[in-house]
N, C-alpha and C positions, 0 to 999 in steps of 0.2 A: 776578857776575864782570864784567858790563858796566861797572859804576861804576868798579872798579879799573882796567879796561882804558882807560877814558877818561882817568883820572889818569896812567897809565903812558904813553899815547900823547902826552899834553900834555907830560909830563916829557921824553920823547924827541924831541919835535917831529917825530914820525913816526907817521903813521896807516896805514902799510903799504897805501897806496892802490893798488888794482888798476884802478879805473875811477871817474870822477866823472859822475854822472847829474844833469843840471839839469832843473828843471821845477816844476810844481805838483803837490803830493802830498796825498793824503787819508789820514788816519788815522781809522779808524772801528772801533768795537768793540774799541779797544785795539790794533789790528793795522794794518799797512801792507802793501799788495800791490805788489810790484815784480818784474817778470819777469826782470830782470837779476841778481837775488840768488838764491843757492842755499840750500837748507835747511842750517842749521848755520853759515852764513857770517856773520862779523861785518861790520857796516856802521856808518858814522857819518852822523848827520843834522846838517846845517848850515842855519841859517836858520829854524828852528822856534821858536815861542814857548815851547812846553812840553817838547819832546822832543830838544833838541840833545844830542849825545853818542853814545857807542857802544852798539849794540844787537846782538843775535844774531837772525838770521832763522830762523823767523818770530817776531817780537817780539809779545808778547801783553799787555803791561802798560803800553802807552803811553797818553798822554792824547789823546783825540779832538781833531782839528783839521785844517784845510786850510792848507797853507803853501806859499809859493813859495821854493824853496831848492835844496839839493843833497843827494843821497845818495851817499856815498862807499863803494863796494864795497871791502872790505878783504881782504887776504891776509896774515893775522897768522901768523907762524911758530909752530909747535907749541912751540918752546922759550920763546917769550914767553908763551904761554898757561900753560905750566908755572910760569914765574916768577910770573905773576899769581896763580896758585893758592897758591904759597908766600907771597907778600905778603899775601894775604887771611888765611891762617893766622897769619902773624906779627902782623898788625894785631889779630886776635882775641885773641891772647895778650898783646901788649905795647902796643897802641895805643889801648886803651879809656880812658874817662874816669876809671876807677878805677886805672889804671896809674900808677906813679911816673914813667913816661916822659912823662906829660902835664904835669907841673909845669914851668914855665919857669925855675925857679930851681935852681941847683946846690947851694945851701945856704940855710938859713933859721934864724933864731933869734928866739924870742918867748916871753915869760912863763916864762923859765927853761928852755925846751925848745929844742934845736937839732938840726939834722941836716945832713949833707953827703952828696951822692951820689958814688959812685965815678966816676972820670974815665977809665976804661979804654976806653970806646967800645963795649964788648961789649953786644949787644942784651939780654942777661940781667942786666946790671949795674945797671940803673936809670938809666943816663945818658939825657940828652935825645937820643935817636936817632930818626930817622924811617925809613920803609921805603926812602927814597932813599939814606940812609946805609948801610943794611944790604945792599940789593940793587943799588945803582948800578953796582958793578963787573960784575955779571952782565948788566946791561942796556946798558952803554956801547957795545958794538959795534953796537947798533941806533939810536944817537943820530944825529940830523941837525942840522946847523948851523941856527941861527935864520936866517930868510930863505930857506932852501932850500924847494923845492917839496915838498909832502907826497906 
């Protein structure tokens, strides 16, 4: 879930920041200890070589390192978490390498064979659609303008 939340927050330009904690942090044994984070809370790491992105506390699969940067405690709305779950399911069904949605072409012709994709824009139609196309409308109310503070 954390990977898709990183993508969603980048797309929205909104990390739902509750607090930014600056300092030197140690990730050891795949975990980070931060007293300002609560169990189950999402947080973003900024300034790490190996672990930049969104994680859920307590994270247990990070790469060990010491870094100087920031941890952003996040307050992600439950509706965004629900949409992230829907996006993850959609990507499993329609976003894989074997999906017709992966082809960059709307039609092709070679050696006597040709095909054309439907152009309806429906996620099930085989059109070149992304999760942003399918779920953007549900996410728009959380979008921040570029240059806005997270």
